[in-house]
C-alpha positions in Angstrom: 0.3 0.1 -0.2 1.7 2.9 -0.9 0.7 6.9 -2.4 1.4 7.6 -6.1 0.9 10.9 -8.0 -1.0 9.5 -10.9 -0.1 11.9 -14.3 -3.0 12.8 -16.8 -0.6 13.0 -19.8 1.8 10.4 -21.2 4.3 13.3 -22.4 4.4 14.3 -18.7 6.5 11.1 -18.1 10.4 12.3 -19.3 9.3 15.5 -17.1 9.6 16.0 -13.3 6.1 16.7 -12.3 5.0 18.6 -8.8 1.5 18.2 -10.1 1.5 21.6 -11.3 1.9 22.7 -14.9 4.6 24.9 -15.7 6.3 26.0 -18.6 8.3 22.8 -19.1 5.5 21.1 -19.5 4.3 19.4 -23.5 0.6 21.2 -22.5 0.5 24.2 -20.3 -2.8 25.8 -20.3 -3.0 28.3 -17.8 -6.5 29.5 -16.0 -7.7 32.5 -16.4 -6.0 34.3 -13.2 -3.0 32.8 -14.7 -2.3 30.0 -13.1 -1.2 26.6 -14.8 -3.8 24.1 -14.5 -3.2 20.7 -12.0 -2.0 17.9 -14.6 -2.4 15.4 -12.4 -3.8 13.7 -8.7 -2.7 11.8 -5.9 -3.9 8.3 -5.4 -3.7 5.9 -2.8 -3.4 2.2 -4.2 -3.7 -1.4 -2.7 -4.9 -4.8 -3.0 -8.8 -5.3 -1.7 -10.1 -8.1 0.2 -10.6 -9.9 -2.8 -6.9 -9.5 -3.7 -8.3 -6.8 -6.6 -5.8 -4.4 -7.4 -7.8 -0.7 -6.6 -6.6 2.9 -6.8 -8.2 5.7 -5.0 -7.6 9.1 -5.9 -8.2 12.5 -4.1 -8.5 15.4 -6.2 -8.2 18.1 -3.0 -5.0 16.8 -2.3 -2.3 19.1 -3.3 0.8 17.2 -2.0 3.3 14.1 -1.3 3.0 15.5 2.3 -0.7 15.5 3.0 -1.5 12.2 0.6 0.7 10.2 2.9 -1.5 12.1 5.7 -4.3 10.7 3.9 -2.8 7.2 3.6 -2.2 7.3 7.6 -5.9 7.8 8.3 -6.6 4.9 5.0 -4.4 2.5 7.0 -6.2 3.4 10.5 -9.7 3.3 9.0 -9.2 0.3 7.4 -7.8 -1.9 10.6 -10.8 -0.9 12.9 -12.7 -2.4 10.3 -14.6 1.5 9.1 -13.2 1.6 5.8 -16.2 2.1 3.3 -14.7 1.0 0.1 -16.2 1.1 -3.6 -15.5 -3.0 -3.8 -14.8 -4.2 -7.1 -16.8 -6.8 -8.7 -15.6 -10.2 -9.5 -17.1 -10.2 -12.5 -16.7 -14.0 -14.4 -16.3 -14.8 -17.6 -19.1 -16.2 -19.5 -17.2 -19.1 -19.8 -17.2 -19.7 -15.6 -20.7 -18.3 -15.5 -22.1 -20.7 -18.3 -21.8 -23.8 -15.7 -23.5 -21.7 -12.9 -26.1 -20.9 -15.9 -27.0 -24.3 -17.1 -26.9 -26.1 -13.5 -30.1 -24.3 -13.2 -31.2 -26.2 -16.2 -30.0 -29.7 -14.8 -33.6 -30.7 -13.6 -35.4 -29.3 -17.0 -36.7 -31.7 -19.4 -33.5 -33.5 -21.3 -34.3 -32.0 -24.4 -34.4 -28.5 -23.1 -31.3 -29.3 -21.2 -29.5 -30.4 -24.0 -30.7 -27.9 -26.3 -29.6 -25.1 -24.1 -25.9 -26.6 -23.6 -25.4 -27.3 -27.1 -26.1 -22.9 -27.7 -24.2 -22.5 -24.8 -21.3 -24.5 -26.0 -21.3 -22.6 -29.2 -21.3 -19.1 -27.3 -18.3 -20.5 -25.3 -16.2 -21.4 -28.0 -16.2 -18.0 -29.4 -17.1 -15.5 -26.3 -15.7 -17.6 -23.2 -13.2 -15.7 -22.7 -14.6 -12.7 -22.2 -15.7 -11.2 -18.9 -19.7 -11.1 -18.7 -19.5 -7.3 -18.4 -17.2 -7.0 -21.6 -19.4 -8.4 -23.7 -20.7 -5.4 -25.7 -22.8 -5.0 -29.1 -19.8 -4.9 -31.1 -18.3 -8.4 -29.7 -21.7 -9.7 -30.4 -21.9 -8.4 -33.8 -18.6 -9.8 -34.3 -19.7 -13.2 -33.1 -22.5 -13.1 -35.3 -19.7 -12.4 -38.4 -17.4 -15.2 -37.2 -19.9 -17.9 -36.5 -21.9 -17.5 -39.9 -18.3 -17.2 -41.7 -16.7 -20.3 -40.3 -19.6 -22.6 -39.0 -21.6 -21.5 -42.2 -24.7 -21.6 -39.9 -28.3 -20.4 -40.7 -29.8 -17.0 -40.0 -32.2 -18.4 -37.7 -29.8 -20.7 -35.7 -27.7 -17.4 -35.0 -30.6 -15.4 -33.7 -31.2 -18.5 -31.0 -27.6 -18.1 -30.3 -28.2 -14.7 -29.2 -31.5 -15.5 -27.8 -30.0 -17.8 -25.4 -26.9 -14.9 -24.7 -29.4 -12.6 -23.9 -31.0 -14.8 -21.2 -27.8 -15.9 -19.7 -26.8 -12.1 -19.0 -30.4 -11.2 -17.7 -29.9 -13.8 -15.1 -26.6 -12.3 -14.3 -28.3 -9.2 -13.8 -30.5 -10.8 -11.9 -28.0 -11.9 -9.6 -26.0 -8.8 -9.5 -23.1 -10.0 -11.7 -23.6 -6.9 -14.3 -26.1 -4.1 -14.9 -27.1 -4.0 -18.5 -27.8 -6.5 -21.2 -26.1 -5.5 -24.7 -28.1 -8.2 -26.4 -31.0 -5.9 -26.1 -29.2 -3.1 -28.5 -28.9 -6.1 -30.9 -31.5 -6.2 -33.8 -32.5 -9.9 -35.0 -31.4 -11.0 -38.7 -33.8 -11.1 -41.3 -35.0 -15.3 -41.5 -36.8 -16.2 -44.7 -39.7 -18.3 -44.0 -39.2 -22.0 -45.7 -42.1 -23.7 -46.8 -42.3 -27.2 -45.2 -41.2 -29.8 -46.9 -43.6 -32.4 -47.7 -43.7 -35.4 -49.8 -45.1 -35.9 -53.2 -47.4 -39.0 -54.4 -44.4 -40.3 -56.1 -42.2 -40.1 -53.1 -44.7 -41.9 -51.0 -45.0 -44.7 -53.4 -41.1 -45.0 -53.7 -41.0 -45.2 -50.0 -43.7 -47.8 -49.6 -41.7 -50.0 -52.6 -38.3 -49.5 -51.1 -38.6 -49.8 -47.3 -38.4 -52.7 -45.3 -38.8 -54.0 -42.0 -39.1 -51.3 -39.0 -38.0 -48.7 -41.1 -40.9 -48.8 -43.3 -43.2 -49.7 -40.5 -41.8 -46.1 -38.4 -42.3 -44.3 -41.8 -46.0 -46.1 -41.8 -46.8 -44.8 -38.3 -45.2 -41.5 -38.9 -47.1 -40.7 -42.2 -50.6 -41.9 -41.1 -50.9 -40.6 -37.0 -48.5 -37.6 -37.5 -46.5 -38.3 -34.5 -43.4 -36.5 -34.2 -40.2 -39.3 -33.7 -39.8 -39.2 -30.2 -43.7 -39.9 -29.8 -43.2 -43.1 -32.3 -39.9 -44.1 -30.4 -41.7 -44.2 -27.7 -45.0 -46.3 -28.7 -45.1 -49.6 -26.6 -47.5 -52.3 -27.6 -50.0 -51.2 -24.1 -50.4 -48.0 -26.4 -51.9 -49.5 -29.4 -55.7 -51.1 -28.9 -56.2 -53.2 -31.7 -59.6 -53.8 -31.1 -60.7 -50.5 -30.8 -58.0 -49.6 -33.4 -56.8 -46.1 -31.4 -53.2 -45.6 -30.7 -52.7 -43.5 -27.7 -49.3 -41.5 -27.4 -48.4 -38.6 -25.1 -48.0 -35.5 -26.7 -44.5 -33.2 -25.8 -47.1 -30.7 -23.2 -47.6 -34.3 -21.6 -51.1 -34.5 -22.7 -52.4 -37.8 -24.4 -53.6 -38.0 -27.7 -56.0 -40.7 -29.0 -55.3 -41.4 -32.6 -57.2 -43.8 -34.7 -55.8 -46.6 -37.0 -56.4 -47.3 -40.4 -57.3 -50.9 -41.7 -53.9 -50.6 -43.5 -51.8 -49.5 -40.5 -53.8 -52.0 -38.0 -52.6 -54.9 -40.4 -49.2 -53.7 -40.5 -48.9 -53.6 -37.1 -49.7 -56.5 -36.1 -47.9 -58.4 -38.7 -44.6 -56.4 -37.4 -45.5 -57.7 -33.8 -45.9 -61.0 -34.1 -41.8 -61.1 -34.2 -41.9 -58.8 -31.5 -40.6 -59.9 -27.8 -40.2 -56.7 -25.9 -43.2 -54.3 -24.6 -41.9 -51.8 -26.8 -42.7 -51.4 -30.6 -39.6 -49.5 -31.7 -37.0 -48.6 -28.8 -36.4 -50.7 -25.8 -33.0 -48.0 -24.6 -34.2 -45.1 -22.7 -35.5 -42.8 -24.9 -32.5 -39.4 -24.4 -32.5 -36.8 -26.8 -29.0 -38.4 -28.1 -31.3 -41.6 -29.0 -33.8 -39.2 -31.0 -31.1 -37.3 -32.7 -29.5 -41.0 -34.1 -32.8 -41.8 -35.4 -33.5 -38.5 -37.2 -30.0 -38.6 -38.7 -30.5 -42.3 -40.1 -33.8 -41.2 -41.6 -32.3 -37.8 -43.4 -29.7 -40.1 -44.9 -32.1 -43.2 -45.8 -34.8 -40.6 -47.8 -31.3 -38.8 -49.1 -30.2 -42.4 -50.3 -33.4 -43.1 -52.0 -33.9 -39.7 -53.5 -35.8 -37.5 -51.2 -33.9 -34.6 -50.6 -34.3 -31.9 -47.9 -36.5 -34.4 -46.0 -36.7 -35.3 -42.6 -38.5 -37.9 -40.5 -40.8 -34.8 -39.0 -41.6 -33.5 -42.4 -44.0 -36.6 -42.4 -45.9 -34.7 -39.5 -45.8 -32.0 -42.2 -47.0 -34.1 -44.7 -49.7 -35.9 -42.8 -51.6 -32.3 -41.6 -51.1 -31.2 -45.1 -52.7 -33.9 -47.2 -55.5 -33.8 -44.5 -56.1 -29.9 -44.5 -54.9 -28.8 -48.4 -55.9 -31.9 -50.2 -58.9 -33.6 -48.5 -60.7 -30.3 -46.8 -60.2 -32.1 -43.3 -61.3 -29.4 -40.7 -58.4 -27.7 -38.6 -60.3 -28.9 -35.4 -59.6 -32.3 -36.2 -56.1 -32.3 -37.3 -55.0 -30.7 -34.6 -57.0 -33.1 -32.1 -54.2 -35.6 -33.8 -51.3 -33.7 -34.1 -52.0 -32.8 -30.2 -51.9 -28.7 -30.8 -54.9 -27.3 -28.5 -54.6 -23.5 -30.1 -58.4 -23.7 -30.9 -60.8 -23.4 -27.8 -63.0 -25.8 -29.9 -60.6 -28.8 -29.1 -62.2 -28.6 -25.5 -65.7 -29.8 -26.7 -64.8 -33.0 -28.4 -65.9 -36.0 -27.5 -67.3 -39.3 -29.4 -68.2 -37.3 -32.3 -64.5 -36.1 -32.7 -63.3 -39.5 -32.8 -65.6 -40.8 -35.3 -64.8 -37.6 -37.4 -60.9 -38.6 -36.7 -61.7 -42.0 -37.9 -62.9 -40.9 -41.0 -60.1 -38.5 -41.9 -57.4 -41.0 -41.2 -59.4 -43.3 -43.7 -59.5 -41.1 -46.4 -55.8 -40.1 -45.7 -54.8 -43.7 -45.8 -56.9 -44.3 -49.4 -55.3 -41.1 -50.6 -51.7 -42.2 -49.9 -52.2 -45.7 -51.2 -54.5 -44.3 -54.2 -57.2 -46.7 -53.5 -60.3 -44.3 -52.8 -61.8 -41.3 -54.7 -60.1 -37.7 -54.0 -63.3 -36.3 -52.0 -62.9 -33.1 -50.1 -64.6 -34.0 -47.0 -65.8 -30.7 -44.5 -65.6 -32.1 -41.1 -65.4 -29.7 -38.6 -64.6 -26.3 -40.7 
């Protein structure tokens, strides 16, 4: 701990300086009364309790003698614990704080945690060494340019990154670590909406002709029920009631969805079930995010090998909805009742009549896909 005279200008260093400008100073502006302005200030430098280097300046001190007297008082107050210092915050880097941030999401759903972790890891790769208070709009803009240039990611993905970074910084504000969120000054990149990819009649015929075994049946279930890949993989034989022709699946929101089976799909499942020995229809492993990603990658590659490009298993769900509503004229309420979406309040009124409409819709879809029925428009629950 010591006192030091801090000069305002670098040019003063080679000049013997007492804190007051004189003729030998590189810059010597005078006050209106003719006196030279002071060009520096006395300060006390020391390590605080957090071992952070601090410097306190005293603009009312004019010479070293007064500064040393102030230092004596400073030391005395500190020893008595009466020193009220402006504490410097020990602000962590993004890499350090990301561990705390992710810890808060460990209790969340596995997919939610995996998604957060994936984005946070991408942020840490580029910005991990930055202290949270040093992440500025300029730093974020540079991150977006670098990320897009090196990894060739889509604008929508970069927008998601910034959204997660904003949430990270918001939690840091609530924790009292930083005071502002620079992401609020960042305009999101404009993303062009891409029309959902659906199968053509020729592509559906190709899948039915070329696929075999488990892959074929999973595609049929996805196409004729609209279930997500996770929903298909989580099916057990107990979820399938062959007597009533109903598949019961848990939507991602936790709500149970009942979907009628066509005679065609019921027959395919029964044939497959004759060779099954376990409780699960397709996957016996615990349904983790990694397992779903594994299957998703497998099907995307499979479709590509068959010449069906830019198509994923999830697009079977889009095909399901598109054929029902766009080509067969099935009402939105019926379709949403099977896909699990509940944005329409009318879904709450569904009971036995709704199930009959679902059966009619599923059979119409099956006939359309297999090209065994007339292409008629059904005006169900418009």
